[in-house]
PDBQT receptor file of N, H, CA, C and O in Angstrom, charges set to zero:
ATOM      1  N   MET A   1      -3.724  37.710  -2.316  1.00  0.00    +0.000 N 
ATOM      2  CA  MET A   1      -4.546  36.571  -1.975  1.00  0.00    +0.000 C 
ATOM      3  C   MET A   1      -4.032  35.342  -2.725  1.00  0.00    +0.000 C 
ATOM      4  O   MET A   1      -3.899  35.384  -3.948  1.00  0.00    +0.000 OA
ATOM      5  N   PRO A   2      -3.735  34.228  -2.003  1.00  0.00    +0.000 N 
ATOM      6  CA  PRO A   2      -3.200  33.045  -2.678  1.00  0.00    +0.000 C 
ATOM      7  C   PRO A   2      -4.246  32.364  -3.542  1.00  0.00    +0.000 C 
ATOM      8  O   PRO A   2      -5.444  32.433  -3.267  1.00  0.00    +0.000 OA
ATOM      9  N   ASN A   3      -3.788  31.728  -4.557  1.00  0.00    +0.000 N 
ATOM     10  H   ASN A   3      -2.815  31.672  -4.781  1.00  0.00    +0.000 HD
ATOM     11  CA  ASN A   3      -4.665  31.005  -5.468  1.00  0.00    +0.000 C 
ATOM     12  C   ASN A   3      -4.974  29.633  -4.864  1.00  0.00    +0.000 C 
ATOM     13  O   ASN A   3      -4.153  28.719  -4.944  1.00  0.00    +0.000 OA
ATOM     14  N   THR A   4      -6.143  29.493  -4.267  1.00  0.00    +0.000 N 
ATOM     15  H   THR A   4      -6.810  30.236  -4.201  1.00  0.00    +0.000 HD
ATOM     16  CA  THR A   4      -6.499  28.239  -3.592  1.00  0.00    +0.000 C 
ATOM     17  C   THR A   4      -6.800  27.112  -4.566  1.00  0.00    +0.000 C 
ATOM     18  O   THR A   4      -6.670  25.939  -4.216  1.00  0.00    +0.000 OA
ATOM     19  N   GLU A   5      -7.197  27.452  -5.776  1.00  0.00    +0.000 N 
ATOM     20  H   GLU A   5      -7.303  28.405  -6.061  1.00  0.00    +0.000 HD
ATOM     21  CA  GLU A   5      -7.499  26.411  -6.755  1.00  0.00    +0.000 C 
ATOM     22  C   GLU A   5      -6.242  25.624  -7.101  1.00  0.00    +0.000 C 
ATOM     23  O   GLU A   5      -6.295  24.397  -7.191  1.00  0.00    +0.000 OA
ATOM     24  N   ASN A   6      -5.107  26.304  -7.299  1.00  0.00    +0.000 N 
ATOM     25  H   ASN A   6      -5.063  27.300  -7.227  1.00  0.00    +0.000 HD
ATOM     26  CA  ASN A   6      -3.866  25.603  -7.610  1.00  0.00    +0.000 C 
ATOM     27  C   ASN A   6      -3.386  24.771  -6.433  1.00  0.00    +0.000 C 
ATOM     28  O   ASN A   6      -2.857  23.678  -6.635  1.00  0.00    +0.000 OA
ATOM     29  N   SER A   7      -3.554  25.258  -5.207  1.00  0.00    +0.000 N 
ATOM     30  H   SER A   7      -3.983  26.146  -5.043  1.00  0.00    +0.000 HD
ATOM     31  CA  SER A   7      -3.107  24.484  -4.055  1.00  0.00    +0.000 C 
ATOM     32  C   SER A   7      -3.979  23.238  -3.873  1.00  0.00    +0.000 C 
ATOM     33  O   SER A   7      -3.484  22.196  -3.442  1.00  0.00    +0.000 OA
ATOM     34  N   ASN A   8      -5.261  23.336  -4.195  1.00  0.00    +0.000 N 
ATOM     35  H   ASN A   8      -5.663  24.182  -4.544  1.00  0.00    +0.000 HD
ATOM     36  CA  ASN A   8      -6.130  22.161  -4.128  1.00  0.00    +0.000 C 
ATOM     37  C   ASN A   8      -5.742  21.128  -5.176  1.00  0.00    +0.000 C 
ATOM     38  O   ASN A   8      -5.754  19.928  -4.899  1.00  0.00    +0.000 OA
ATOM     39  N   ILE A   9      -5.405  21.574  -6.352  1.00  0.00    +0.000 N 
ATOM     40  H   ILE A   9      -5.395  22.548  -6.577  1.00  0.00    +0.000 HD
ATOM     41  CA  ILE A   9      -4.988  20.668  -7.419  1.00  0.00    +0.000 C 
ATOM     42  C   ILE A   9      -3.676  19.995  -7.042  1.00  0.00    +0.000 C 
ATOM     43  O   ILE A   9      -3.510  18.796  -7.268  1.00  0.00    +0.000 OA
ATOM     44  N   THR A  10      -2.750  20.745  -6.476  1.00  0.00    +0.000 N 
ATOM     45  H   THR A  10      -2.885  21.719  -6.293  1.00  0.00    +0.000 HD
ATOM     46  CA  THR A  10      -1.468  20.189  -6.055  1.00  0.00    +0.000 C 
ATOM     47  C   THR A  10      -1.665  19.160  -4.949  1.00  0.00    +0.000 C 
ATOM     48  O   THR A  10      -1.049  18.095  -4.987  1.00  0.00    +0.000 OA
ATOM     49  N   SER A  11      -2.507  19.455  -3.970  1.00  0.00    +0.000 N 
ATOM     50  H   SER A  11      -3.008  20.320  -3.939  1.00  0.00    +0.000 HD
ATOM     51  CA  SER A  11      -2.766  18.510  -2.883  1.00  0.00    +0.000 C 
ATOM     52  C   SER A  11      -3.389  17.226  -3.417  1.00  0.00    +0.000 C 
ATOM     53  O   SER A  11      -3.017  16.131  -2.996  1.00  0.00    +0.000 OA
ATOM     54  N   TYR A  12      -4.318  17.356  -4.325  1.00  0.00    +0.000 N 
ATOM     55  H   TYR A  12      -4.621  18.246  -4.667  1.00  0.00    +0.000 HD
ATOM     56  CA  TYR A  12      -4.968  16.190  -4.913  1.00  0.00    +0.000 C 
ATOM     57  C   TYR A  12      -3.961  15.359  -5.695  1.00  0.00    +0.000 C 
ATOM     58  O   TYR A  12      -4.003  14.129  -5.653  1.00  0.00    +0.000 OA
ATOM     59  N   TRP A  13      -3.066  16.017  -6.399  1.00  0.00    +0.000 N 
ATOM     60  H   TRP A  13      -3.032  17.015  -6.432  1.00  0.00    +0.000 HD
ATOM     61  CA  TRP A  13      -2.040  15.334  -7.176  1.00  0.00    +0.000 C 
ATOM     62  C   TRP A  13      -1.120  14.535  -6.250  1.00  0.00    +0.000 C 
ATOM     63  O   TRP A  13      -0.802  13.383  -6.549  1.00  0.00    +0.000 OA
ATOM     64  N   TYR A  14      -0.688  15.128  -5.130  1.00  0.00    +0.000 N 
ATOM     65  H   TYR A  14      -0.947  16.063  -4.887  1.00  0.00    +0.000 HD
ATOM     66  CA  TYR A  14       0.160  14.420  -4.173  1.00  0.00    +0.000 C 
ATOM     67  C   TYR A  14      -0.573  13.239  -3.545  1.00  0.00    +0.000 C 
ATOM     68  O   TYR A  14       0.031  12.187  -3.332  1.00  0.00    +0.000 OA
ATOM     69  N   LEU A  15      -1.834  13.388  -3.251  1.00  0.00    +0.000 N 
ATOM     70  H   LEU A  15      -2.325  14.242  -3.424  1.00  0.00    +0.000 HD
ATOM     71  CA  LEU A  15      -2.626  12.308  -2.684  1.00  0.00    +0.000 C 
ATOM     72  C   LEU A  15      -2.746  11.145  -3.664  1.00  0.00    +0.000 C 
ATOM     73  O   LEU A  15      -2.591   9.989  -3.271  1.00  0.00    +0.000 OA
ATOM     74  N   ARG A  16      -3.014  11.430  -4.902  1.00  0.00    +0.000 N 
ATOM     75  H   ARG A  16      -3.141  12.369  -5.221  1.00  0.00    +0.000 HD
ATOM     76  CA  ARG A  16      -3.101  10.382  -5.920  1.00  0.00    +0.000 C 
ATOM     77  C   ARG A  16      -1.773   9.666  -6.085  1.00  0.00    +0.000 C 
ATOM     78  O   ARG A  16      -1.742   8.443  -6.225  1.00  0.00    +0.000 OA
ATOM     79  N   ASN A  17      -0.677  10.412  -6.069  1.00  0.00    +0.000 N 
ATOM     80  H   ASN A  17      -0.703  11.405  -5.955  1.00  0.00    +0.000 HD
ATOM     81  CA  ASN A  17       0.640   9.784  -6.182  1.00  0.00    +0.000 C 
ATOM     82  C   ASN A  17       0.943   8.897  -4.987  1.00  0.00    +0.000 C 
ATOM     83  O   ASN A  17       1.481   7.803  -5.154  1.00  0.00    +0.000 OA
ATOM     84  N   ALA A  18       0.606   9.348  -3.786  1.00  0.00    +0.000 N 
ATOM     85  H   ALA A  18       0.169  10.237  -3.651  1.00  0.00    +0.000 HD
ATOM     86  CA  ALA A  18       0.865   8.560  -2.584  1.00  0.00    +0.000 C 
ATOM     87  C   ALA A  18       0.093   7.243  -2.630  1.00  0.00    +0.000 C 
ATOM     88  O   ALA A  18       0.646   6.194  -2.299  1.00  0.00    +0.000 OA
ATOM     89  N   ILE A  19      -1.163   7.285  -3.032  1.00  0.00    +0.000 N 
ATOM     90  H   ILE A  19      -1.611   8.137  -3.301  1.00  0.00    +0.000 HD
ATOM     91  CA  ILE A  19      -1.964   6.072  -3.131  1.00  0.00    +0.000 C 
ATOM     92  C   ILE A  19      -1.395   5.141  -4.212  1.00  0.00    +0.000 C 
ATOM     93  O   ILE A  19      -1.392   3.921  -4.047  1.00  0.00    +0.000 OA
ATOM     94  N   GLY A  20      -0.927   5.709  -5.287  1.00  0.00    +0.000 N 
ATOM     95  H   GLY A  20      -0.929   6.700  -5.421  1.00  0.00    +0.000 HD
ATOM     96  CA  GLY A  20      -0.303   4.908  -6.342  1.00  0.00    +0.000 C 
ATOM     97  C   GLY A  20       0.956   4.216  -5.865  1.00  0.00    +0.000 C 
ATOM     98  O   GLY A  20       1.163   3.037  -6.154  1.00  0.00    +0.000 OA
ATOM     99  N   TYR A  21       1.802   4.932  -5.136  1.00  0.00    +0.000 N 
ATOM    100  H   TYR A  21       1.634   5.889  -4.900  1.00  0.00    +0.000 HD
ATOM    101  CA  TYR A  21       3.029   4.332  -4.603  1.00  0.00    +0.000 C 
ATOM    102  C   TYR A  21       2.712   3.231  -3.597  1.00  0.00    +0.000 C 
ATOM    103  O   TYR A  21       3.368   2.189  -3.585  1.00  0.00    +0.000 OA
ATOM    104  N   ILE A  22       1.717   3.457  -2.761  1.00  0.00    +0.000 N 
ATOM    105  H   ILE A  22       1.184   4.303  -2.770  1.00  0.00    +0.000 HD
ATOM    106  CA  ILE A  22       1.305   2.426  -1.797  1.00  0.00    +0.000 C 
ATOM    107  C   ILE A  22       0.825   1.186  -2.543  1.00  0.00    +0.000 C 
ATOM    108  O   ILE A  22       1.154   0.063  -2.160  1.00  0.00    +0.000 OA
ATOM    109  N   GLY A  23       0.059   1.382  -3.594  1.00  0.00    +0.000 N 
ATOM    110  H   GLY A  23      -0.208   2.294  -3.906  1.00  0.00    +0.000 HD
ATOM    111  CA  GLY A  23      -0.449   0.255  -4.375  1.00  0.00    +0.000 C 
ATOM    112  C   GLY A  23       0.639  -0.529  -5.079  1.00  0.00    +0.000 C 
ATOM    113  O   GLY A  23       0.506  -1.735  -5.286  1.00  0.00    +0.000 OA
ATOM    114  N   ILE A  24       1.710   0.145  -5.446  1.00  0.00    +0.000 N 
ATOM    115  H   ILE A  24       1.819   1.125  -5.278  1.00  0.00    +0.000 HD
ATOM    116  CA  ILE A  24       2.824  -0.539  -6.104  1.00  0.00    +0.000 C 
ATOM    117  C   ILE A  24       3.696  -1.260  -5.083  1.00  0.00    +0.000 C 
ATOM    118  O   ILE A  24       4.147  -2.378  -5.333  1.00  0.00    +0.000 OA
ATOM    119  N   ILE A  25       3.936  -0.638  -3.950  1.00  0.00    +0.000 N 
ATOM    120  H   ILE A  25       3.570   0.270  -3.747  1.00  0.00    +0.000 HD
ATOM    121  CA  ILE A  25       4.860  -1.180  -2.954  1.00  0.00    +0.000 C 
ATOM    122  C   ILE A  25       4.218  -2.265  -2.091  1.00  0.00    +0.000 C 
ATOM    123  O   ILE A  25       4.913  -3.187  -1.663  1.00  0.00    +0.000 OA
ATOM    124  N   MET A  26       2.926  -2.185  -1.825  1.00  0.00    +0.000 N 
ATOM    125  H   MET A  26       2.362  -1.437  -2.173  1.00  0.00    +0.000 HD
ATOM    126  CA  MET A  26       2.267  -3.104  -0.900  1.00  0.00    +0.000 C 
ATOM    127  C   MET A  26       2.455  -4.584  -1.258  1.00  0.00    +0.000 C 
ATOM    128  O   MET A  26       2.830  -5.356  -0.375  1.00  0.00    +0.000 OA
ATOM    129  N   PRO A  27       2.221  -5.018  -2.483  1.00  0.00    +0.000 N 
ATOM    130  CA  PRO A  27       2.402  -6.454  -2.764  1.00  0.00    +0.000 C 
ATOM    131  C   PRO A  27       3.839  -6.922  -2.551  1.00  0.00    +0.000 C 
ATOM    132  O   PRO A  27       4.074  -8.032  -2.072  1.00  0.00    +0.000 OA
ATOM    133  N   ILE A  28       4.787  -6.078  -2.906  1.00  0.00    +0.000 N 
ATOM    134  H   ILE A  28       4.596  -5.177  -3.295  1.00  0.00    +0.000 HD
ATOM    135  CA  ILE A  28       6.195  -6.429  -2.716  1.00  0.00    +0.000 C 
ATOM    136  C   ILE A  28       6.516  -6.517  -1.234  1.00  0.00    +0.000 C 
ATOM    137  O   ILE A  28       7.169  -7.461  -0.789  1.00  0.00    +0.000 OA
ATOM    138  N   TRP A  29       6.062  -5.544  -0.479  1.00  0.00    +0.000 N 
ATOM    139  H   TRP A  29       5.531  -4.778  -0.840  1.00  0.00    +0.000 HD
ATOM    140  CA  TRP A  29       6.319  -5.479   0.956  1.00  0.00    +0.000 C 
ATOM    141  C   TRP A  29       5.703  -6.679   1.681  1.00  0.00    +0.000 C 
ATOM    142  O   TRP A  29       6.343  -7.283   2.541  1.00  0.00    +0.000 OA
ATOM    143  N   VAL A  30       4.474  -7.017   1.334  1.00  0.00    +0.000 N 
ATOM    144  H   VAL A  30       3.954  -6.527   0.634  1.00  0.00    +0.000 HD
ATOM    145  CA  VAL A  30       3.782  -8.118   1.995  1.00  0.00    +0.000 C 
ATOM    146  C   VAL A  30       4.433  -9.458   1.640  1.00  0.00    +0.000 C 
ATOM    147  O   VAL A  30       4.633 -10.300   2.516  1.00  0.00    +0.000 OA
ATOM    148  N   LYS A  31       4.760  -9.657   0.380  1.00  0.00    +0.000 N 
ATOM    149  H   LYS A  31       4.598  -8.973  -0.331  1.00  0.00    +0.000 HD
ATOM    150  CA  LYS A  31       5.394 -10.911  -0.030  1.00  0.00    +0.000 C 
ATOM    151  C   LYS A  31       6.769 -11.070   0.604  1.00  0.00    +0.000 C 
ATOM    152  O   LYS A  31       7.104 -12.144   1.104  1.00  0.00    +0.000 OA
ATOM    153  N   LEU A  32       7.557 -10.016   0.583  1.00  0.00    +0.000 N 
ATOM    154  H   LEU A  32       7.284  -9.144   0.177  1.00  0.00    +0.000 HD
ATOM    155  CA  LEU A  32       8.896 -10.077   1.152  1.00  0.00    +0.000 C 
ATOM    156  C   LEU A  32       8.843 -10.291   2.661  1.00  0.00    +0.000 C 
ATOM    157  O   LEU A  32       9.610 -11.086   3.203  1.00  0.00    +0.000 OA
ATOM    158  N   GLY A  33       7.946  -9.588   3.336  1.00  0.00    +0.000 N 
ATOM    159  H   GLY A  33       7.323  -8.942   2.895  1.00  0.00    +0.000 HD
ATOM    160  CA  GLY A  33       7.800  -9.749   4.780  1.00  0.00    +0.000 C 
ATOM    161  C   GLY A  33       7.364 -11.141   5.169  1.00  0.00    +0.000 C 
ATOM    162  O   GLY A  33       7.887 -11.703   6.132  1.00  0.00    +0.000 OA
ATOM    163  N   ALA A  34       6.414 -11.716   4.441  1.00  0.00    +0.000 N 
ATOM    164  H   ALA A  34       5.990 -11.259   3.658  1.00  0.00    +0.000 HD
ATOM    165  CA  ALA A  34       5.947 -13.068   4.738  1.00  0.00    +0.000 C 
ATOM    166  C   ALA A  34       7.050 -14.092   4.489  1.00  0.00    +0.000 C 
ATOM    167  O   ALA A  34       7.165 -15.086   5.207  1.00  0.00    +0.000 OA
ATOM    168  N   TYR A  35       7.845 -13.840   3.478  1.00  0.00    +0.000 N 
ATOM    169  H   TYR A  35       7.752 -13.033   2.895  1.00  0.00    +0.000 HD
ATOM    170  CA  TYR A  35       8.946 -14.766   3.193  1.00  0.00    +0.000 C 
ATOM    171  C   TYR A  35      10.024 -14.679   4.280  1.00  0.00    +0.000 C 
ATOM    172  O   TYR A  35      10.519 -15.706   4.745  1.00  0.00    +0.000 OA
ATOM    173  N   LEU A  36      10.382 -13.474   4.677  1.00  0.00    +0.000 N 
ATOM    174  H   LEU A  36       9.980 -12.640   4.300  1.00  0.00    +0.000 HD
ATOM    175  CA  LEU A  36      11.440 -13.303   5.669  1.00  0.00    +0.000 C 
ATOM    176  C   LEU A  36      11.002 -13.719   7.076  1.00  0.00    +0.000 C 
ATOM    177  O   LEU A  36      11.805 -14.269   7.829  1.00  0.00    +0.000 OA
ATOM    178  N   ARG A  37       9.759 -13.469   7.437  1.00  0.00    +0.000 N 
ATOM    179  H   ARG A  37       9.106 -13.022   6.825  1.00  0.00    +0.000 HD
ATOM    180  CA  ARG A  37       9.287 -13.769   8.790  1.00  0.00    +0.000 C 
ATOM    181  C   ARG A  37       8.818 -15.208   8.954  1.00  0.00    +0.000 C 
ATOM    182  O   ARG A  37       9.036 -15.803  10.009  1.00  0.00    +0.000 OA
ATOM    183  N   GLU A  38       8.180 -15.779   7.940  1.00  0.00    +0.000 N 
ATOM    184  H   GLU A  38       8.003 -15.295   7.083  1.00  0.00    +0.000 HD
ATOM    185  CA  GLU A  38       7.577 -17.110   8.090  1.00  0.00    +0.000 C 
ATOM    186  C   GLU A  38       8.006 -18.092   7.004  1.00  0.00    +0.000 C 
ATOM    187  O   GLU A  38       7.521 -19.223   6.967  1.00  0.00    +0.000 OA
ATOM    188  N   ASN A  39       8.908 -17.672   6.121  1.00  0.00    +0.000 N 
ATOM    189  H   ASN A  39       9.302 -16.753   6.151  1.00  0.00    +0.000 HD
ATOM    190  CA  ASN A  39       9.381 -18.508   5.019  1.00  0.00    +0.000 C 
ATOM    191  C   ASN A  39       8.223 -18.975   4.132  1.00  0.00    +0.000 C 
ATOM    192  O   ASN A  39       8.213 -20.119   3.676  1.00  0.00    +0.000 OA
ATOM    193  N   ILE A  40       7.250 -18.094   3.889  1.00  0.00    +0.000 N 
ATOM    194  H   ILE A  40       7.258 -17.166   4.260  1.00  0.00    +0.000 HD
ATOM    195  CA  ILE A  40       6.103 -18.390   3.026  1.00  0.00    +0.000 C 
ATOM    196  C   ILE A  40       6.462 -17.954   1.609  1.00  0.00    +0.000 C 
ATOM    197  O   ILE A  40       6.821 -16.801   1.369  1.00  0.00    +0.000 OA
ATOM    198  N   THR A  41       6.357 -18.887   0.689  1.00  0.00    +0.000 N 
ATOM    199  H   THR A  41       6.065 -19.823   0.884  1.00  0.00    +0.000 HD
ATOM    200  CA  THR A  41       6.679 -18.560  -0.696  1.00  0.00    +0.000 C 
ATOM    201  C   THR A  41       5.548 -17.756  -1.322  1.00  0.00    +0.000 C 
ATOM    202  O   THR A  41       4.510 -17.542  -0.694  1.00  0.00    +0.000 OA
ATOM    203  N   SER A  42       5.746 -17.319  -2.540  1.00  0.00    +0.000 N 
ATOM    204  H   SER A  42       6.588 -17.493  -3.050  1.00  0.00    +0.000 HD
ATOM    205  CA  SER A  42       4.771 -16.488  -3.239  1.00  0.00    +0.000 C 
ATOM    206  C   SER A  42       3.439 -17.224  -3.383  1.00  0.00    +0.000 C 
ATOM    207  O   SER A  42       3.408 -18.401  -3.742  1.00  0.00    +0.000 OA
ATOM    208  N   GLN A  43       2.344 -16.522  -3.099  1.00  0.00    +0.000 N 
ATOM    209  H   GLN A  43       2.370 -15.566  -2.807  1.00  0.00    +0.000 HD
ATOM    210  CA  GLN A  43       1.001 -17.089  -3.147  1.00  0.00    +0.000 C 
ATOM    211  C   GLN A  43       0.299 -16.679  -4.443  1.00  0.00    +0.000 C 
ATOM    212  O   GLN A  43       0.760 -15.787  -5.156  1.00  0.00    +0.000 OA
ATOM    213  N   THR A  44      -0.809 -17.334  -4.733  1.00  0.00    +0.000 N 
ATOM    214  H   THR A  44      -1.184 -18.058  -4.154  1.00  0.00    +0.000 HD
ATOM    215  CA  THR A  44      -1.535 -17.064  -5.973  1.00  0.00    +0.000 C 
ATOM    216  C   THR A  44      -2.354 -15.787  -5.919  1.00  0.00    +0.000 C 
ATOM    217  O   THR A  44      -2.659 -15.200  -6.957  1.00  0.00    +0.000 OA
ATOM    218  N   SER A  45      -2.714 -15.347  -4.707  1.00  0.00    +0.000 N 
ATOM    219  H   SER A  45      -2.466 -15.824  -3.864  1.00  0.00    +0.000 HD
ATOM    220  CA  SER A  45      -3.523 -14.147  -4.555  1.00  0.00    +0.000 C 
ATOM    221  C   SER A  45      -2.956 -13.287  -3.436  1.00  0.00    +0.000 C 
ATOM    222  O   SER A  45      -2.449 -13.810  -2.443  1.00  0.00    +0.000 OA
ATOM    223  N   ILE A  46      -3.039 -11.984  -3.589  1.00  0.00    +0.000 N 
ATOM    224  H   ILE A  46      -3.450 -11.559  -4.395  1.00  0.00    +0.000 HD
ATOM    225  CA  ILE A  46      -2.548 -11.074  -2.558  1.00  0.00    +0.000 C 
ATOM    226  C   ILE A  46      -3.393 -11.176  -1.292  1.00  0.00    +0.000 C 
ATOM    227  O   ILE A  46      -2.907 -10.888  -0.198  1.00  0.00    +0.000 OA
ATOM    228  N   SER A  47      -4.637 -11.578  -1.430  1.00  0.00    +0.000 N 
ATOM    229  H   SER A  47      -5.032 -11.812  -2.318  1.00  0.00    +0.000 HD
ATOM    230  CA  SER A  47      -5.527 -11.693  -0.275  1.00  0.00    +0.000 C 
ATOM    231  C   SER A  47      -5.111 -12.807   0.680  1.00  0.00    +0.000 C 
ATOM    232  O   SER A  47      -5.483 -12.775   1.853  1.00  0.00    +0.000 OA
ATOM    233  N   VAL A  48      -4.367 -13.766   0.217  1.00  0.00    +0.000 N 
ATOM    234  H   VAL A  48      -4.064 -13.792  -0.736  1.00  0.00    +0.000 HD
ATOM    235  CA  VAL A  48      -3.909 -14.866   1.062  1.00  0.00    +0.000 C 
ATOM    236  C   VAL A  48      -3.002 -14.346   2.174  1.00  0.00    +0.000 C 
ATOM    237  O   VAL A  48      -2.932 -14.952   3.242  1.00  0.00    +0.000 OA
ATOM    238  N   TYR A  49      -2.320 -13.251   1.943  1.00  0.00    +0.000 N 
ATOM    239  H   TYR A  49      -2.378 -12.758   1.075  1.00  0.00    +0.000 HD
ATOM    240  CA  TYR A  49      -1.385 -12.706   2.932  1.00  0.00    +0.000 C 
ATOM    241  C   TYR A  49      -2.106 -12.134   4.154  1.00  0.00    +0.000 C 
ATOM    242  O   TYR A  49      -1.459 -11.776   5.138  1.00  0.00    +0.000 OA
ATOM    243  N   TYR A  50      -3.411 -12.045   4.105  1.00  0.00    +0.000 N 
ATOM    244  H   TYR A  50      -3.937 -12.335   3.305  1.00  0.00    +0.000 HD
ATOM    245  CA  TYR A  50      -4.171 -11.637   5.291  1.00  0.00    +0.000 C 
ATOM    246  C   TYR A  50      -3.991 -12.656   6.407  1.00  0.00    +0.000 C 
ATOM    247  O   TYR A  50      -4.025 -12.298   7.584  1.00  0.00    +0.000 OA
ATOM    248  N   TYR A  51      -3.803 -13.895   6.055  1.00  0.00    +0.000 N 
ATOM    249  H   TYR A  51      -3.775 -14.185   5.098  1.00  0.00    +0.000 HD
ATOM    250  CA  TYR A  51      -3.684 -14.972   7.035  1.00  0.00    +0.000 C 
ATOM    251  C   TYR A  51      -2.241 -15.255   7.440  1.00  0.00    +0.000 C 
ATOM    252  O   TYR A  51      -1.956 -16.313   8.000  1.00  0.00    +0.000 OA
ATOM    253  N   THR A  52      -1.333 -14.331   7.166  1.00  0.00    +0.000 N 
ATOM    254  H   THR A  52      -1.565 -13.471   6.710  1.00  0.00    +0.000 HD
ATOM    255  CA  THR A  52       0.067 -14.463   7.570  1.00  0.00    +0.000 C 
ATOM    256  C   THR A  52       0.380 -13.411   8.627  1.00  0.00    +0.000 C 
ATOM    257  O   THR A  52      -0.503 -12.687   9.086  1.00  0.00    +0.000 OA
ATOM    258  N   SER A  53       1.636 -13.344   8.995  1.00  0.00    +0.000 N 
ATOM    259  H   SER A  53       2.353 -13.932   8.622  1.00  0.00    +0.000 HD
ATOM    260  CA  SER A  53       2.058 -12.340   9.977  1.00  0.00    +0.000 C 
ATOM    261  C   SER A  53       2.046 -10.930   9.396  1.00  0.00    +0.000 C 
ATOM    262  O   SER A  53       2.221  -9.963  10.137  1.00  0.00    +0.000 OA
ATOM    263  N   MET A  54       1.846 -10.794   8.108  1.00  0.00    +0.000 N 
ATOM    264  H   MET A  54       1.703 -11.580   7.506  1.00  0.00    +0.000 HD
ATOM    265  CA  MET A  54       1.817  -9.487   7.450  1.00  0.00    +0.000 C 
ATOM    266  C   MET A  54       0.400  -8.929   7.372  1.00  0.00    +0.000 C 
ATOM    267  O   MET A  54       0.131  -8.023   6.583  1.00  0.00    +0.000 OA
ATOM    268  N   ARG A  55      -0.495  -9.459   8.177  1.00  0.00    +0.000 N 
ATOM    269  H   ARG A  55      -0.277 -10.194   8.818  1.00  0.00    +0.000 HD
ATOM    270  CA  ARG A  55      -1.896  -9.038   8.179  1.00  0.00    +0.000 C 
ATOM    271  C   ARG A  55      -2.044  -7.544   8.437  1.00  0.00    +0.000 C 
ATOM    272  O   ARG A  55      -2.825  -6.873   7.763  1.00  0.00    +0.000 OA
ATOM    273  N   ASP A  56      -1.298  -7.017   9.412  1.00  0.00    +0.000 N 
ATOM    274  H   ASP A  56      -0.664  -7.562   9.960  1.00  0.00    +0.000 HD
ATOM    275  CA  ASP A  56      -1.434  -5.604   9.760  1.00  0.00    +0.000 C 
ATOM    276  C   ASP A  56      -1.019  -4.694   8.605  1.00  0.00    +0.000 C 
ATOM    277  O   ASP A  56      -1.654  -3.668   8.361  1.00  0.00    +0.000 OA
ATOM    278  N   VAL A  57       0.030  -5.063   7.905  1.00  0.00    +0.000 N 
ATOM    279  H   VAL A  57       0.546  -5.896   8.103  1.00  0.00    +0.000 HD
ATOM    280  CA  VAL A  57       0.459  -4.285   6.737  1.00  0.00    +0.000 C 
ATOM    281  C   VAL A  57      -0.592  -4.361   5.646  1.00  0.00    +0.000 C 
ATOM    282  O   VAL A  57      -0.920  -3.350   5.024  1.00  0.00    +0.000 OA
ATOM    283  N   PHE A  58      -1.118  -5.544   5.412  1.00  0.00    +0.000 N 
ATOM    284  H   PHE A  58      -0.851  -6.365   5.917  1.00  0.00    +0.000 HD
ATOM    285  CA  PHE A  58      -2.138  -5.735   4.383  1.00  0.00    +0.000 C 
ATOM    286  C   PHE A  58      -3.379  -4.895   4.684  1.00  0.00    +0.000 C 
ATOM    287  O   PHE A  58      -3.906  -4.219   3.801  1.00  0.00    +0.000 OA
ATOM    288  N   VAL A  59      -3.839  -4.941   5.928  1.00  0.00    +0.000 N 
ATOM    289  H   VAL A  59      -3.410  -5.490   6.646  1.00  0.00    +0.000 HD
ATOM    290  CA  VAL A  59      -5.051  -4.197   6.306  1.00  0.00    +0.000 C 
ATOM    291  C   VAL A  59      -4.797  -2.687   6.248  1.00  0.00    +0.000 C 
ATOM    292  O   VAL A  59      -5.642  -1.940   5.755  1.00  0.00    +0.000 OA
ATOM    293  N   ALA A  60      -3.659  -2.237   6.739  1.00  0.00    +0.000 N 
ATOM    294  H   ALA A  60      -2.973  -2.844   7.140  1.00  0.00    +0.000 HD
ATOM    295  CA  ALA A  60      -3.360  -0.794   6.762  1.00  0.00    +0.000 C 
ATOM    296  C   ALA A  60      -3.264  -0.228   5.351  1.00  0.00    +0.000 C 
ATOM    297  O   ALA A  60      -3.789   0.852   5.079  1.00  0.00    +0.000 OA
ATOM    298  N   THR A  61      -2.600  -0.945   4.457  1.00  0.00    +0.000 N 
ATOM    299  H   THR A  61      -2.174  -1.822   4.678  1.00  0.00    +0.000 HD
ATOM    300  CA  THR A  61      -2.489  -0.428   3.087  1.00  0.00    +0.000 C 
ATOM    301  C   THR A  61      -3.823  -0.523   2.350  1.00  0.00    +0.000 C 
ATOM    302  O   THR A  61      -4.140   0.336   1.526  1.00  0.00    +0.000 OA
ATOM    303  N   SER A  62      -4.602  -1.559   2.641  1.00  0.00    +0.000 N 
ATOM    304  H   SER A  62      -4.345  -2.256   3.310  1.00  0.00    +0.000 HD
ATOM    305  CA  SER A  62      -5.936  -1.651   2.034  1.00  0.00    +0.000 C 
ATOM    306  C   SER A  62      -6.819  -0.514   2.527  1.00  0.00    +0.000 C 
ATOM    307  O   SER A  62      -7.608   0.037   1.759  1.00  0.00    +0.000 OA
ATOM    308  N   PHE A  63      -6.694  -0.161   3.791  1.00  0.00    +0.000 N 
ATOM    309  H   PHE A  63      -6.053  -0.608   4.415  1.00  0.00    +0.000 HD
ATOM    310  CA  PHE A  63      -7.448   0.950   4.338  1.00  0.00    +0.000 C 
ATOM    311  C   PHE A  63      -7.032   2.275   3.699  1.00  0.00    +0.000 C 
ATOM    312  O   PHE A  63      -7.862   3.163   3.506  1.00  0.00    +0.000 OA
ATOM    313  N   ALA A  64      -5.750   2.405   3.373  1.00  0.00    +0.000 N 
ATOM    314  H   ALA A  64      -5.076   1.684   3.530  1.00  0.00    +0.000 HD
ATOM    315  CA  ALA A  64      -5.259   3.629   2.738  1.00  0.00    +0.000 C 
ATOM    316  C   ALA A  64      -5.857   3.819   1.359  1.00  0.00    +0.000 C 
ATOM    317  O   ALA A  64      -6.043   4.951   0.912  1.00  0.00    +0.000 OA
ATOM    318  N   PHE A  65      -6.164   2.711   0.673  1.00  0.00    +0.000 N 
ATOM    319  H   PHE A  65      -6.013   1.792   1.036  1.00  0.00    +0.000 HD
ATOM    320  CA  PHE A  65      -6.792   2.834  -0.637  1.00  0.00    +0.000 C 
ATOM    321  C   PHE A  65      -8.151   3.442  -0.515  1.00  0.00    +0.000 C 
ATOM    322  O   PHE A  65      -8.838   3.626  -1.519  1.00  0.00    +0.000 OA
TER     323      PHE A  65
């Protein structure tokens, strides 16, 4: 019989890591995309990127959190 407790801990660990990586990559991805697509320089708040062409990326990663 497999040890389900260890598999649950492993799954939770992978989920936490995935959310952490998304949180680290999202600001870079949104800033770079806005700069390349619309030539928008760095903004004071990450929320400002909702009003750019990177809205879908911003919303999708926020939903993942």
